[in-house]
C-alpha beads as a LAMMPS data file, in Angstrom:
LAMMPS data file: protein, C-alpha beads

296 atoms
295 bonds

1 atom types
1 bond types

-500.0 500.0 xlo xhi
-500.0 500.0 ylo yhi
-500.0 500.0 zlo zhi

Masses

1 110.0

Atoms # bond

1 1 1 -135.495 -266.356 415.784
2 1 1 -132.832 -266.897 413.238
3 1 1 -130.248 -267.555 416.110
4 1 1 -132.572 -269.868 417.735
5 1 1 -132.734 -271.614 415.142
6 1 1 -128.909 -271.824 413.784
7 1 1 -128.053 -272.692 417.379
8 1 1 -127.778 -276.488 418.046
9 1 1 -129.260 -278.450 420.857
10 1 1 -127.572 -280.031 423.466
11 1 1 -127.137 -283.919 423.474
12 1 1 -127.839 -285.332 426.965
13 1 1 -128.481 -288.690 427.913
14 1 1 -130.788 -289.677 430.522
15 1 1 -130.757 -293.270 432.652
16 1 1 -133.895 -295.322 432.093
17 1 1 -134.503 -298.541 433.802
18 1 1 -138.011 -300.474 433.865
19 1 1 -139.492 -303.763 432.864
20 1 1 -138.902 -302.721 429.504
21 1 1 -134.798 -302.919 430.289
22 1 1 -132.590 -300.493 431.104
23 1 1 -130.411 -298.443 429.372
24 1 1 -129.933 -294.407 427.834
25 1 1 -132.214 -292.337 426.712
26 1 1 -130.738 -290.206 423.969
27 1 1 -132.425 -285.995 424.451
28 1 1 -131.844 -283.173 422.403
29 1 1 -132.101 -279.940 424.817
30 1 1 -133.279 -277.280 423.093
31 1 1 -133.165 -273.070 424.918
32 1 1 -131.545 -272.009 428.405
33 1 1 -129.920 -274.854 430.123
34 1 1 -130.479 -272.789 433.396
35 1 1 -133.980 -272.555 433.072
36 1 1 -136.473 -275.352 434.003
37 1 1 -138.004 -277.842 431.120
38 1 1 -141.278 -275.864 429.936
39 1 1 -141.921 -278.908 427.215
40 1 1 -141.020 -282.466 426.047
41 1 1 -141.366 -283.293 422.568
42 1 1 -142.031 -286.862 421.179
43 1 1 -141.876 -287.838 417.919
44 1 1 -143.642 -290.365 415.457
45 1 1 -142.565 -293.684 414.515
46 1 1 -139.843 -294.545 412.464
47 1 1 -138.274 -290.828 412.991
48 1 1 -136.214 -289.264 415.383
49 1 1 -135.908 -286.161 417.736
50 1 1 -134.018 -283.982 415.145
51 1 1 -136.730 -284.653 412.436
52 1 1 -137.914 -282.038 414.329
53 1 1 -135.151 -279.688 414.921
54 1 1 -136.787 -276.651 412.377
55 1 1 -139.982 -276.891 414.219
56 1 1 -138.584 -276.584 417.560
57 1 1 -135.478 -274.438 416.960
58 1 1 -137.090 -271.513 416.986
59 1 1 -139.322 -271.914 420.439
60 1 1 -136.161 -271.842 422.196
61 1 1 -135.526 -268.318 422.559
62 1 1 -138.490 -268.544 425.007
63 1 1 -138.751 -272.320 425.996
64 1 1 -136.924 -275.144 427.015
65 1 1 -137.818 -278.289 425.675
66 1 1 -136.606 -281.883 425.548
67 1 1 -137.298 -283.880 422.802
68 1 1 -136.165 -287.789 423.081
69 1 1 -135.325 -289.919 420.693
70 1 1 -137.909 -293.051 421.712
71 1 1 -136.752 -296.456 422.359
72 1 1 -135.639 -298.501 419.291
73 1 1 -134.989 -294.219 417.434
74 1 1 -132.255 -292.328 416.695
75 1 1 -129.270 -292.966 419.222
76 1 1 -131.191 -293.945 422.420
77 1 1 -129.945 -297.414 423.686
78 1 1 -132.647 -299.274 424.799
79 1 1 -133.534 -302.687 424.215
80 1 1 -135.987 -303.615 421.748
81 1 1 -137.360 -307.030 420.762
82 1 1 -140.083 -306.795 417.585
83 1 1 -140.953 -310.419 418.334
84 1 1 -142.890 -309.663 421.487
85 1 1 -144.018 -306.121 421.425
86 1 1 -147.504 -305.860 421.710
87 1 1 -148.475 -301.899 422.783
88 1 1 -146.783 -298.640 423.247
89 1 1 -146.592 -299.286 426.744
90 1 1 -143.247 -298.892 427.050
91 1 1 -142.507 -295.703 425.103
92 1 1 -145.369 -294.633 428.259
93 1 1 -142.960 -295.543 430.665
94 1 1 -140.075 -294.299 428.922
95 1 1 -141.657 -290.852 429.443
96 1 1 -142.472 -291.536 433.039
97 1 1 -138.722 -291.688 433.375
98 1 1 -138.203 -288.928 431.644
99 1 1 -140.443 -287.091 433.583
100 1 1 -138.938 -288.136 436.897
101 1 1 -135.597 -286.644 435.732
102 1 1 -137.446 -283.542 435.077
103 1 1 -136.452 -280.829 438.103
104 1 1 -139.087 -277.848 438.733
105 1 1 -142.765 -277.187 437.730
106 1 1 -145.038 -279.423 435.541
107 1 1 -144.272 -279.690 431.782
108 1 1 -146.391 -279.586 428.717
109 1 1 -146.093 -282.976 426.982
110 1 1 -146.423 -282.778 423.448
111 1 1 -145.715 -285.686 420.691
112 1 1 -146.990 -286.574 417.096
113 1 1 -148.448 -289.806 415.776
114 1 1 -147.291 -292.195 418.019
115 1 1 -145.344 -289.658 420.033
116 1 1 -148.714 -287.937 421.041
117 1 1 -150.191 -291.316 421.651
118 1 1 -147.938 -292.610 424.196
119 1 1 -147.578 -288.744 425.736
120 1 1 -151.198 -289.064 426.325
121 1 1 -150.864 -292.566 428.135
122 1 1 -147.839 -290.840 430.405
123 1 1 -149.864 -288.026 431.335
124 1 1 -152.755 -290.345 432.334
125 1 1 -150.285 -291.801 435.126
126 1 1 -148.383 -289.103 436.359
127 1 1 -150.826 -285.948 435.789
128 1 1 -149.378 -284.108 438.816
129 1 1 -146.196 -283.978 436.322
130 1 1 -148.263 -282.625 433.245
131 1 1 -149.712 -279.348 432.867
132 1 1 -151.247 -279.826 429.714
133 1 1 -151.140 -281.937 426.148
134 1 1 -150.704 -280.940 422.506
135 1 1 -150.985 -283.680 420.207
136 1 1 -150.139 -283.731 416.864
137 1 1 -152.901 -286.104 414.952
138 1 1 -151.934 -288.818 417.667
139 1 1 -152.758 -292.712 416.612
140 1 1 -156.126 -292.767 418.424
141 1 1 -158.724 -295.539 416.847
142 1 1 -162.332 -296.272 416.884
143 1 1 -163.277 -297.576 420.444
144 1 1 -164.297 -300.624 418.133
145 1 1 -160.848 -301.014 416.625
146 1 1 -159.225 -300.446 420.131
147 1 1 -161.337 -303.399 421.759
148 1 1 -160.423 -305.563 418.965
149 1 1 -156.850 -304.649 419.092
150 1 1 -156.645 -305.965 422.866
151 1 1 -157.881 -309.396 421.863
152 1 1 -155.814 -312.168 422.356
153 1 1 -153.786 -312.573 419.392
154 1 1 -154.578 -309.736 417.723
155 1 1 -150.814 -308.829 417.309
156 1 1 -150.847 -311.723 414.884
157 1 1 -153.315 -310.279 412.464
158 1 1 -151.781 -307.275 412.537
159 1 1 -148.573 -307.836 411.690
160 1 1 -149.835 -308.501 408.240
161 1 1 -151.362 -304.936 407.515
162 1 1 -150.039 -303.518 404.817
163 1 1 -147.985 -300.746 406.141
164 1 1 -146.413 -303.225 408.216
165 1 1 -145.645 -305.794 405.307
166 1 1 -144.159 -302.787 403.249
167 1 1 -142.451 -301.322 406.229
168 1 1 -140.147 -304.829 406.942
169 1 1 -139.461 -304.545 402.901
170 1 1 -138.203 -300.912 403.380
171 1 1 -134.403 -300.327 402.209
172 1 1 -132.208 -300.496 405.804
173 1 1 -128.633 -299.605 404.304
174 1 1 -127.616 -296.696 401.836
175 1 1 -123.921 -296.280 400.667
176 1 1 -124.248 -292.372 401.519
177 1 1 -126.224 -290.248 403.499
178 1 1 -126.597 -288.642 399.794
179 1 1 -128.149 -291.636 398.512
180 1 1 -130.361 -291.741 401.141
181 1 1 -131.591 -288.086 400.771
182 1 1 -132.092 -288.791 396.824
183 1 1 -134.027 -291.701 397.676
184 1 1 -136.487 -290.300 400.076
185 1 1 -136.666 -286.737 398.827
186 1 1 -140.295 -286.286 397.113
187 1 1 -141.300 -289.588 397.658
188 1 1 -143.940 -291.545 399.840
189 1 1 -144.446 -290.153 403.354
190 1 1 -141.422 -287.098 402.347
191 1 1 -143.366 -285.857 399.669
192 1 1 -143.739 -282.030 400.347
193 1 1 -140.814 -281.986 402.862
194 1 1 -138.475 -279.080 403.163
195 1 1 -135.032 -280.121 402.205
196 1 1 -134.181 -279.264 405.713
197 1 1 -136.597 -281.468 407.771
198 1 1 -135.353 -284.299 405.391
199 1 1 -131.499 -284.008 406.041
200 1 1 -132.091 -283.425 409.859
201 1 1 -133.991 -286.385 410.076
202 1 1 -131.356 -287.947 408.126
203 1 1 -128.688 -286.622 410.361
204 1 1 -129.988 -289.097 413.622
205 1 1 -131.832 -291.010 411.202
206 1 1 -128.835 -292.778 409.779
207 1 1 -125.831 -294.365 411.266
208 1 1 -122.728 -295.819 409.838
209 1 1 -121.758 -299.404 410.216
210 1 1 -119.765 -301.725 408.138
211 1 1 -122.180 -302.466 405.500
212 1 1 -122.826 -298.935 405.455
213 1 1 -125.411 -296.439 406.304
214 1 1 -128.091 -298.289 408.100
215 1 1 -131.181 -296.789 409.669
216 1 1 -131.246 -295.933 413.443
217 1 1 -134.745 -296.672 413.144
218 1 1 -134.711 -300.800 412.235
219 1 1 -137.621 -301.498 409.878
220 1 1 -138.592 -304.402 411.632
221 1 1 -138.760 -302.266 414.437
222 1 1 -140.883 -299.957 412.952
223 1 1 -143.169 -302.345 411.373
224 1 1 -143.986 -304.013 415.089
225 1 1 -144.762 -300.492 415.990
226 1 1 -147.782 -300.577 413.629
227 1 1 -149.029 -303.877 414.499
228 1 1 -148.529 -303.533 418.651
229 1 1 -151.459 -301.733 419.241
230 1 1 -152.911 -303.472 422.411
231 1 1 -153.041 -300.203 424.693
232 1 1 -155.998 -298.018 425.116
233 1 1 -155.671 -294.513 424.291
234 1 1 -159.941 -293.354 425.247
235 1 1 -158.800 -294.695 428.522
236 1 1 -155.901 -292.127 428.942
237 1 1 -158.217 -289.631 427.868
238 1 1 -160.587 -290.213 430.475
239 1 1 -157.911 -290.012 433.353
240 1 1 -155.985 -287.468 432.570
241 1 1 -157.812 -284.173 434.066
242 1 1 -155.676 -281.201 432.430
243 1 1 -156.315 -279.532 429.191
244 1 1 -155.891 -281.650 425.643
245 1 1 -155.374 -279.822 422.517
246 1 1 -155.461 -281.897 419.550
247 1 1 -154.765 -280.927 415.811
248 1 1 -155.909 -283.394 413.327
249 1 1 -155.309 -283.923 409.761
250 1 1 -157.583 -283.176 407.193
251 1 1 -156.585 -285.804 404.923
252 1 1 -155.410 -288.750 406.164
253 1 1 -156.226 -288.275 409.919
254 1 1 -155.147 -291.331 412.636
255 1 1 -156.923 -289.896 414.661
256 1 1 -160.675 -290.900 415.000
257 1 1 -161.736 -288.161 417.715
258 1 1 -164.373 -285.688 416.338
259 1 1 -164.382 -282.192 416.545
260 1 1 -166.724 -281.235 419.356
261 1 1 -166.067 -284.594 421.097
262 1 1 -166.688 -284.703 424.469
263 1 1 -164.373 -287.589 425.503
264 1 1 -162.286 -285.839 427.938
265 1 1 -162.625 -282.732 430.044
266 1 1 -160.989 -279.915 428.923
267 1 1 -160.682 -281.673 425.473
268 1 1 -160.289 -279.552 422.016
269 1 1 -159.947 -280.880 418.511
270 1 1 -158.990 -279.311 415.833
271 1 1 -158.476 -279.769 412.067
272 1 1 -155.287 -278.565 410.116
273 1 1 -156.411 -276.955 406.697
274 1 1 -154.834 -278.998 403.822
275 1 1 -152.702 -280.844 406.474
276 1 1 -151.866 -284.506 406.296
277 1 1 -150.787 -287.180 408.714
278 1 1 -147.014 -285.313 408.795
279 1 1 -148.841 -281.772 408.840
280 1 1 -145.876 -280.711 411.463
281 1 1 -143.606 -281.282 408.519
282 1 1 -145.685 -279.473 406.380
283 1 1 -147.508 -277.192 408.030
284 1 1 -144.746 -276.767 410.871
285 1 1 -145.868 -273.107 411.551
286 1 1 -148.947 -274.345 412.493
287 1 1 -147.497 -277.000 415.327
288 1 1 -145.554 -274.698 416.315
289 1 1 -147.994 -272.047 417.190
290 1 1 -149.799 -274.563 419.140
291 1 1 -147.061 -275.510 421.389
292 1 1 -145.800 -271.955 422.272
293 1 1 -149.484 -271.337 423.089
294 1 1 -149.743 -274.003 425.380
295 1 1 -145.957 -273.594 427.354
296 1 1 -146.120 -269.916 427.829

Bonds

1 1 1 2
2 1 2 3
3 1 3 4
4 1 4 5
5 1 5 6
6 1 6 7
7 1 7 8
8 1 8 9
9 1 9 10
10 1 10 11
11 1 11 12
12 1 12 13
13 1 13 14
14 1 14 15
15 1 15 16
16 1 16 17
17 1 17 18
18 1 18 19
19 1 19 20
20 1 20 21
21 1 21 22
22 1 22 23
23 1 23 24
24 1 24 25
25 1 25 26
26 1 26 27
27 1 27 28
28 1 28 29
29 1 29 30
30 1 30 31
31 1 31 32
32 1 32 33
33 1 33 34
34 1 34 35
35 1 35 36
36 1 36 37
37 1 37 38
38 1 38 39
39 1 39 40
40 1 40 41
41 1 41 42
42 1 42 43
43 1 43 44
44 1 44 45
45 1 45 46
46 1 46 47
47 1 47 48
48 1 48 49
49 1 49 50
50 1 50 51
51 1 51 52
52 1 52 53
53 1 53 54
54 1 54 55
55 1 55 56
56 1 56 57
57 1 57 58
58 1 58 59
59 1 59 60
60 1 60 61
61 1 61 62
62 1 62 63
63 1 63 64
64 1 64 65
65 1 65 66
66 1 66 67
67 1 67 68
68 1 68 69
69 1 69 70
70 1 70 71
71 1 71 72
72 1 72 73
73 1 73 74
74 1 74 75
75 1 75 76
76 1 76 77
77 1 77 78
78 1 78 79
79 1 79 80
80 1 80 81
81 1 81 82
82 1 82 83
83 1 83 84
84 1 84 85
85 1 85 86
86 1 86 87
87 1 87 88
88 1 88 89
89 1 89 90
90 1 90 91
91 1 91 92
92 1 92 93
93 1 93 94
94 1 94 95
95 1 95 96
96 1 96 97
97 1 97 98
98 1 98 99
99 1 99 100
100 1 100 101
101 1 101 102
102 1 102 103
103 1 103 104
104 1 104 105
105 1 105 106
106 1 106 107
107 1 107 108
108 1 108 109
109 1 109 110
110 1 110 111
111 1 111 112
112 1 112 113
113 1 113 114
114 1 114 115
115 1 115 116
116 1 116 117
117 1 117 118
118 1 118 119
119 1 119 120
120 1 120 121
121 1 121 122
122 1 122 123
123 1 123 124
124 1 124 125
125 1 125 126
126 1 126 127
127 1 127 128
128 1 128 129
129 1 129 130
130 1 130 131
131 1 131 132
132 1 132 133
133 1 133 134
134 1 134 135
135 1 135 136
136 1 136 137
137 1 137 138
138 1 138 139
139 1 139 140
140 1 140 141
141 1 141 142
142 1 142 143
143 1 143 144
144 1 144 145
145 1 145 146
146 1 146 147
147 1 147 148
148 1 148 149
149 1 149 150
150 1 150 151
151 1 151 152
152 1 152 153
153 1 153 154
154 1 154 155
155 1 155 156
156 1 156 157
157 1 157 158
158 1 158 159
159 1 159 160
160 1 160 161
161 1 161 162
162 1 162 163
163 1 163 164
164 1 164 165
165 1 165 166
166 1 166 167
167 1 167 168
168 1 168 169
169 1 169 170
170 1 170 171
171 1 171 172
172 1 172 173
173 1 173 174
174 1 174 175
175 1 175 176
176 1 176 177
177 1 177 178
178 1 178 179
179 1 179 180
180 1 180 181
181 1 181 182
182 1 182 183
183 1 183 184
184 1 184 185
185 1 185 186
186 1 186 187
187 1 187 188
188 1 188 189
189 1 189 190
190 1 190 191
191 1 191 192
192 1 192 193
193 1 193 194
194 1 194 195
195 1 195 196
196 1 196 197
197 1 197 198
198 1 198 199
199 1 199 200
200 1 200 201
201 1 201 202
202 1 202 203
203 1 203 204
204 1 204 205
205 1 205 206
206 1 206 207
207 1 207 208
208 1 208 209
209 1 209 210
210 1 210 211
211 1 211 212
212 1 212 213
213 1 213 214
214 1 214 215
215 1 215 216
216 1 216 217
217 1 217 218
218 1 218 219
219 1 219 220
220 1 220 221
221 1 221 222
222 1 222 223
223 1 223 224
224 1 224 225
225 1 225 226
226 1 226 227
227 1 227 228
228 1 228 229
229 1 229 230
230 1 230 231
231 1 231 232
232 1 232 233
233 1 233 234
234 1 234 235
235 1 235 236
236 1 236 237
237 1 237 238
238 1 238 239
239 1 239 240
240 1 240 241
241 1 241 242
242 1 242 243
243 1 243 244
244 1 244 245
245 1 245 246
246 1 246 247
247 1 247 248
248 1 248 249
249 1 249 250
250 1 250 251
251 1 251 252
252 1 252 253
253 1 253 254
254 1 254 255
255 1 255 256
256 1 256 257
257 1 257 258
258 1 258 259
259 1 259 260
260 1 260 261
261 1 261 262
262 1 262 263
263 1 263 264
264 1 264 265
265 1 265 266
266 1 266 267
267 1 267 268
268 1 268 269
269 1 269 270
270 1 270 271
271 1 271 272
272 1 272 273
273 1 273 274
274 1 274 275
275 1 275 276
276 1 276 277
277 1 277 278
278 1 278 279
279 1 279 280
280 1 280 281
281 1 281 282
282 1 282 283
283 1 283 284
284 1 284 285
285 1 285 286
286 1 286 287
287 1 287 288
288 1 288 289
289 1 289 290
290 1 290 291
291 1 291 292
292 1 292 293
293 1 293 294
294 1 294 295
295 1 295 296
């Protein structure tokens, strides 16, 4: 396992062309390149695939994993326009494009937060290409909220929710990666993160520009994702026929699906003891075990 953790994943680029615009999706490819892809893992809003390197690398001894940078994040080069974004259907469609590029048997789709929700919606569209789902605190609001978010002009109201407003004010440029590391360590959303995970996030979360080291997930795009909620994960839950395993946070969960829910066939919902919304960073062993159990 230590050797697998030290071996860097390969960097792939996959062409994507859909109604949201064409370009290339950057993908980290873990594991033996000679075997079929076993699992595709998608990250949370504002992060990137490299953030989860210490979670995914130990699995590469047994599995081949693709971890994409979603549109507007990391090294992916796909068009973004936060002014017109209303939903996460662009991420769904990008993942459908990624599924088309995967050869071999159906794969496990997994993801954290926004990446989990997007994976769920993609699986509902192409269930024959997805063997099962493993979702880490996917964003699934109560049904009444989802209904309201899909009403006309809901995006205008959601633009003013506190998390979107604070994200737009987020510092976007640093003098150096070291300065960013010092600014984030132990603070806010990064509280409790191991230094290795924070360093992995910054490795593809910053890019050098004439102005300094800029966030690759621009604050205005990250904020737009918080406000763009005109999609329906409940419908996707009903439509996908395969096994769905949801691990939700004990504290601050963004998954409103309760333990014991019958919202979908073959659905199990579990609570991660002591875990917050970012438990894949702080409780990586639990998240890793769930991925391994689904893919072997």
